[in-house]
C-alpha positions as CSV (number, residue, x, y, z in Angstrom):
1,M,0.0,0.0,0.0
2,K,1.2,3.5,-0.9
3,L,0.5,5.8,2.0
4,A,1.0,9.5,2.6
5,F,1.4,10.7,6.2
6,V,1.1,14.4,7.1
7,Q,2.1,16.1,10.3
8,D,1.9,19.8,11.0
9,W,5.6,19.9,11.9
10,F,8.3,17.9,13.7
11,N,9.9,20.0,16.5
12,A,9.9,18.9,20.1
13,N,9.2,15.3,20.8
14,G,5.8,15.8,22.5
15,G,2.5,14.0,22.6
16,A,1.5,14.8,19.0
17,E,4.9,13.5,17.8
18,K,4.5,10.3,19.8
19,V,1.2,9.7,18.1
20,A,2.8,10.2,14.7
21,G,5.5,7.6,15.6
22,A,2.9,5.1,16.8
23,I,1.0,5.4,13.5
24,L,4.2,5.2,11.4
25,D,5.1,2.0,13.3
26,I,1.7,0.4,12.4
27,Y,2.6,0.9,8.7
28,E,6.3,0.1,8.9
29,K,6.0,-2.5,6.1
30,D,4.2,-0.1,3.7
31,E,5.6,2.5,1.4
32,V,5.1,5.7,3.4
33,A,5.9,9.2,2.3
34,V,6.0,11.7,5.3
35,Y,5.1,15.4,4.9
36,A,5.5,18.2,7.4
37,L,6.0,22.0,7.2
38,F,9.4,21.6,8.8
39,D,11.5,18.9,10.5
40,R,13.8,20.1,13.2
41,F,13.9,16.9,15.2
42,S,17.0,16.1,17.3
43,P,18.8,13.0,16.1
44,A,17.4,11.0,19.0
45,A,13.8,12.1,18.3
46,R,14.2,11.4,14.6
47,A,15.4,7.9,15.3
48,E,12.6,7.2,17.8
49,I,9.7,8.7,15.8
50,L,10.6,8.7,12.1
51,K,13.1,5.8,12.1
52,A,14.9,6.2,8.8
53,R,12.1,7.9,6.9
54,P,12.9,11.2,5.2
55,V,10.4,14.1,5.5
56,K,9.2,16.2,2.6
57,V,9.2,19.8,3.9
58,S,8.0,23.3,3.0
59,L,10.0,26.5,2.8
60,L,9.7,26.9,6.6
61,Q,12.5,24.3,6.8
62,Y,15.0,26.9,5.6
63,V,13.9,29.8,7.9
64,P,16.7,30.5,10.5
65,G,15.5,29.9,14.1
66,I,12.2,28.5,12.9
67,T,11.8,26.3,16.0
68,K,11.5,29.5,18.1
69,I,9.4,31.6,15.8
70,Y,7.2,29.2,13.9
71,R,4.0,30.3,15.6
72,Y,4.4,33.7,13.9
73,F,4.1,32.0,10.5
74,L,0.6,30.8,11.1
75,P,-0.8,33.3,8.5
76,V,1.1,31.6,5.7
77,M,0.9,28.0,6.9
78,P,-2.3,27.2,5.0
79,W,-0.7,28.3,1.7
80,L,2.5,26.3,2.4
81,M,0.5,23.2,3.3
82,R,-1.5,23.6,0.1
83,R,1.7,23.3,-1.9
84,F,1.9,19.6,-0.9
85,N,0.3,17.6,-3.8
86,L,-0.7,14.2,-2.4
87,C,-2.3,12.7,-5.5
88,G,-1.4,9.1,-6.4
89,Y,-1.6,7.5,-2.9
90,D,-3.9,4.7,-1.7
91,L,-4.4,6.3,1.7
92,I,-3.7,9.6,3.3
93,I,-3.4,9.9,7.1
94,S,-2.9,13.3,8.8
95,T,-2.4,14.2,12.4
96,S,-3.4,17.7,13.0
97,H,-3.6,20.4,15.6
98,A,-3.1,23.2,13.1
99,V,-3.1,23.0,9.3
100,A,-2.1,19.4,8.4
101,K,-5.3,18.6,6.6
102,G,-4.9,21.5,4.1
103,F,-2.9,19.6,1.4
104,R,-4.1,19.0,-2.1
105,S,-5.3,15.5,-2.9
106,D,-7.6,13.4,-5.1
107,P,-11.1,13.2,-3.6
108,A,-11.1,9.5,-4.7
109,T,-8.3,8.8,-2.2
110,L,-9.3,7.9,1.4
111,N,-8.4,10.8,3.6
112,I,-8.3,10.2,7.4
113,C,-7.5,12.9,10.0
114,Y,-6.5,12.1,13.5
115,C,-7.4,15.4,15.1
116,H,-5.6,16.5,18.3
117,T,-7.7,19.6,18.3
118,P,-9.3,22.1,15.9
119,M,-6.9,25.1,15.8
120,R,-6.8,26.5,19.3
121,P,-6.0,30.1,18.4
122,I,-9.1,30.5,16.2
123,W,-11.6,28.4,18.0
124,D,-12.0,27.5,21.7
125,M,-9.0,29.4,23.0
126,Y,-9.4,32.5,20.7
127,D,-9.8,34.8,23.7
128,D,-6.7,33.5,25.4
129,Y,-4.5,33.9,22.3
130,A,-6.0,37.3,21.2
131,G,-5.5,38.6,24.8
132,S,-1.8,37.7,24.7
133,H,-1.1,38.9,21.2
134,A,0.1,42.4,20.5
135,L,-2.4,42.8,17.6
136,G,-5.2,40.9,19.3
137,K,-7.6,43.8,19.7
138,L,-7.2,45.1,16.2
139,F,-9.9,44.7,13.5
140,F,-7.3,43.1,11.2
141,Y,-6.7,40.3,13.7
142,R,-10.4,39.5,14.0
143,W,-10.7,39.6,10.2
144,Y,-7.9,37.2,9.8
145,V,-9.2,34.8,12.4
146,N,-12.6,34.7,10.6
147,H,-10.7,34.1,7.3
148,L,-8.8,31.3,8.8
149,R,-11.9,29.7,10.3
150,K,-13.5,29.6,6.9
151,W,-10.4,27.9,5.5
152,D,-10.4,25.5,8.4
153,V,-14.0,24.5,7.8
154,E,-13.5,24.1,4.1
155,T,-10.5,21.8,4.4
156,S,-12.4,19.8,7.0
157,K,-14.9,18.9,4.2
158,K,-12.2,17.1,2.3
159,V,-11.6,14.7,5.2
160,H,-13.6,11.5,4.8
161,Y,-13.2,10.3,8.4
162,F,-12.2,12.2,11.6
163,I,-10.7,10.5,14.6
164,A,-10.7,12.5,17.8
165,N,-8.1,12.0,20.6
166,S,-10.8,12.4,23.3
167,R,-14.5,12.9,23.8
168,H,-13.7,16.5,24.5
169,I,-12.2,16.9,21.0
170,Q,-15.0,14.8,19.5
171,R,-17.4,17.5,20.8
172,R,-15.2,20.3,19.5
173,I,-15.0,18.8,16.0
174,E,-18.7,18.7,15.9
175,S,-18.9,22.3,17.1
176,S,-16.2,23.7,14.8
177,Y,-16.7,21.6,11.7
178,G,-20.1,20.1,12.0
179,R,-18.5,16.6,11.6
180,T,-18.8,13.4,13.6
181,A,-15.6,11.7,14.8
182,T,-14.6,8.4,16.4
183,V,-12.7,8.6,19.6
184,I,-9.3,6.7,19.8
185,Y,-7.3,7.8,22.8
186,P,-3.6,8.5,22.1
187,P,-0.9,5.9,22.8
188,V,0.8,6.1,26.1
189,R,3.9,4.0,26.7
190,V,2.7,2.9,30.1
191,N,5.0,0.0,30.3
192,K,8.0,2.4,30.3
193,F,6.9,3.5,33.8
194,T,6.8,1.6,37.0
195,I,5.8,2.2,40.6
196,N,8.5,3.3,43.0
197,E,8.1,1.1,46.1
198,A,10.2,3.4,48.3
199,Q,8.5,6.1,50.4
200,R,7.5,9.2,48.5
201,K,9.5,12.4,48.9
202,D,8.0,15.6,50.2
203,Y,7.6,17.6,47.0
204,Y,5.0,18.4,44.3
205,L,6.1,18.1,40.7
206,C,5.2,20.3,37.6
207,L,6.7,19.2,34.4
208,G,6.4,19.4,30.6
209,R,6.9,21.9,27.8
210,F,6.8,25.3,29.5
211,V,4.8,27.4,27.0
212,P,2.3,30.0,28.2
213,Y,-0.9,28.0,27.9
214,K,0.6,25.4,30.3
215,K,0.1,28.0,33.0
216,T,3.3,27.0,34.9
217,D,3.6,30.6,36.1
218,L,0.2,30.1,37.8
219,V,1.6,27.0,39.7
220,I,4.7,29.0,40.7
221,R,2.6,31.9,42.1
222,A,0.4,29.4,44.0
223,F,3.4,27.9,45.7
224,Q,4.9,31.3,46.4
225,K,1.8,31.6,48.7
226,M,2.6,28.2,50.3
227,P,6.3,28.5,51.4
228,D,6.0,25.4,53.5
229,K,5.3,23.3,50.4
230,Q,8.0,22.1,48.1
231,L,7.7,22.4,44.3
232,V,10.0,21.0,41.6
233,L,9.8,22.2,38.1
234,I,11.1,20.1,35.2
235,G,11.0,21.4,31.6
236,A,12.0,24.2,29.3
237,G,10.3,26.3,26.5
238,W,9.7,29.7,25.3
239,G,7.3,30.4,28.1
240,T,10.1,30.5,30.7
241,A,11.4,34.0,30.1
242,E,10.3,35.3,33.5
243,F,11.0,32.2,35.6
244,N,14.4,33.3,36.9
245,D,12.9,36.6,38.2
246,M,9.9,34.8,39.7
247,L,12.0,32.3,41.6
248,K,14.6,34.6,43.1
249,D,13.3,34.6,46.6
250,C,11.5,31.2,46.5
251,P,13.6,28.6,48.3
252,N,10.7,26.2,48.3
253,I,10.6,26.1,44.5
254,K,13.4,24.4,42.4
255,W,13.5,24.7,38.6
256,L,15.7,21.9,37.1
257,G,15.2,22.8,33.4
258,Y,15.3,20.0,30.9
259,Q,16.0,16.5,32.3
260,K,16.8,13.2,30.5
261,D,13.9,10.7,30.4
262,E,15.3,8.4,33.1
263,D,15.8,11.3,35.5
264,M,12.4,12.8,34.8
265,I,10.8,9.4,35.4
266,R,12.6,9.1,38.7
267,Y,11.1,12.5,39.8
268,M,7.7,11.3,38.7
269,Q,8.1,8.2,40.8
270,E,9.2,10.0,43.9
271,A,6.8,13.0,43.9
272,K,3.9,13.0,46.3
273,A,1.7,14.4,43.5
274,C,2.0,16.1,40.1
275,I,0.2,19.3,39.1
276,F,-1.3,20.0,35.6
277,A,-2.9,23.5,35.2
278,A,-3.2,23.7,31.4
279,K,-6.4,23.3,29.3
280,E,-5.4,20.0,27.7
281,D,-7.3,18.2,25.0
282,F,-6.0,14.9,26.3
283,G,-2.7,15.2,28.2
284,I,-0.4,12.2,27.7
285,M,2.0,13.2,30.4
286,C,-0.8,13.2,33.0
287,V,-1.3,9.5,32.1
288,E,2.4,8.8,32.2
289,V,2.6,10.2,35.8
290,Q,-0.3,7.9,36.8
291,A,1.5,5.0,35.2
292,C,4.1,5.6,37.9
293,G,1.4,5.3,40.5
294,T,1.7,9.0,41.3
295,P,-1.5,10.9,41.9
296,V,-2.2,14.1,40.0
297,L,-3.8,17.5,40.7
298,A,-5.3,18.6,37.4
299,L,-7.6,21.2,36.0
300,D,-11.2,20.0,35.6
301,Y,-11.2,20.4,31.9
302,G,-10.9,18.5,28.6
303,G,-8.9,15.3,28.6
304,Y,-8.2,15.3,32.3
305,Q,-11.9,14.7,32.9
306,E,-11.4,11.4,31.0
307,T,-8.0,10.3,32.3
308,V,-8.3,11.2,36.0
309,I,-10.7,9.6,38.5
310,D,-11.4,12.4,41.0
311,G,-10.8,11.3,44.5
312,A,-9.1,8.0,43.5
313,T,-6.2,8.7,41.1
314,G,-6.1,12.5,41.7
315,Y,-8.0,15.6,42.4
316,L,-9.6,17.9,39.8
317,F,-9.6,21.7,40.6
318,S,-12.2,23.9,39.0
319,E,-10.4,27.1,37.8
320,Q,-7.1,28.3,36.4
321,T,-6.4,30.4,39.5
322,E,-3.8,30.4,42.3
323,Q,-6.5,29.9,44.9
324,S,-8.0,26.9,43.1
325,I,-4.5,25.2,43.0
326,I,-3.9,26.0,46.6
327,E,-7.3,24.5,47.6
328,S,-6.4,21.4,45.6
329,V,-3.1,21.0,47.4
330,N,-4.8,21.4,50.7
331,R,-7.3,18.8,49.8
332,F,-4.5,16.4,48.9
333,E,-2.7,17.2,52.2
334,Q,-5.9,16.4,54.2
335,K,-6.6,13.2,52.2
336,P,-3.5,11.9,50.4
337,L,-4.0,9.3,47.6
338,N,-1.7,6.5,48.4
339,D,-3.2,3.5,46.5
340,H,-0.4,3.6,43.9
341,T,-1.5,0.3,42.3
342,T,-5.0,1.6,41.6
343,I,-3.6,4.8,40.1
344,R,-1.3,2.8,37.8
345,Q,-4.2,0.5,36.8
346,N,-6.2,3.5,35.6
347,A,-3.3,4.5,33.3
348,M,-3.0,1.1,31.8
349,R,-6.3,1.5,29.8
350,F,-4.5,4.1,27.6
351,S,-1.6,1.7,26.5
352,D,0.1,2.0,23.1
353,E,-0.8,-1.6,22.3
354,R,-4.5,-0.6,22.6
355,F,-4.0,2.4,20.4
356,S,-2.3,0.3,17.6
357,N,-5.1,-2.2,17.6
358,E,-7.9,0.3,17.6
359,F,-6.3,2.6,15.0
360,S,-5.4,-0.2,12.5
361,D,-8.9,-1.8,12.9
362,F,-10.5,1.6,12.3
363,V,-8.4,2.3,9.1
364,S,-9.0,-1.2,7.8
365,G,-12.8,-0.8,8.3
366,A,-12.7,2.7,6.7
367,M,-10.8,1.4,3.6
368,K,-13.3,-1.4,3.1
369,E,-16.2,1.0,3.4
370,F,-14.7,3.8,1.3
371,Y,-13.5,1.6,-1.6
372,K,-16.3,-1.0,-1.6
373,D,-18.1,0.7,-4.5
374,K,-14.9,1.8,-6.3
375,K,-13.6,-1.6,-7.4
């Protein structure tokens, strides 16, 4: 089978990239052409996700410093994605949280989109993005967002089958595009994580890619008001510009920056609980933490509502506010969650083996249905 696989871009090795790797592994014996706006993977990430596959890229590949400024190129991304001509394939699979479904293709070729989310800046998180953008209050900004929404809806019509990464995103696909979607939860390498049988250490953990929507600064400010509670931060990203100033007089908060996987897992295993304050569509790392038997304190939103059992594997807090985080920490202090085996068992339902089986079965069924009258 001749297959085209389309990703928005390959940059940091995060949740979307791990989904891409899992899909490519399913079709490792097929002829697969990979497309992305740019590929700036590290050698290790490239070996893990892409194996030896080359990536067909756009002009963004040749922009200096693109990994730090790519979000500013959103206005031209639809045009750049449109330049990919995917005619001549038996199957096209895209994984998208931005523009990956905007390529050119033959309508007679099955087109399946695994949707992480309809574009956040123009749909459900428009107010958040506009409020933090220098041009967000201008008429031109609103005009462009409306233009991009029309483009997004039009390209959604070319997709024959949508797969959503959660029920939350299933509802948003219906709301944004007027399309139905099948839910297949992302793959989580739960077997990479184990329970630490030793006594937990006295710190809370906040980790991941530190970009503004993750609200790591909110967690920091909450712990500044709880000087008797210890917080460890693990991660890096363009949202850390103010961290050093924020942490100057905070001996109870340690920022360790980027850590290797084995070290990060050790901190996951030893933490008393891990905090997630972002509005996540699924949240793979939240499941990874639970696979270590570690309870989580997470925002009562989106994917966390589907991956966290409130009162058993973690506590959900209602708002993105310092006070809400503080109340969640106090709730945990009053009633710790120490059944680490139950917490891990909850994570096991999101395994990568389950994803591979569900995804391959879905695609096989879609191909039979789509091509049954075309033979």
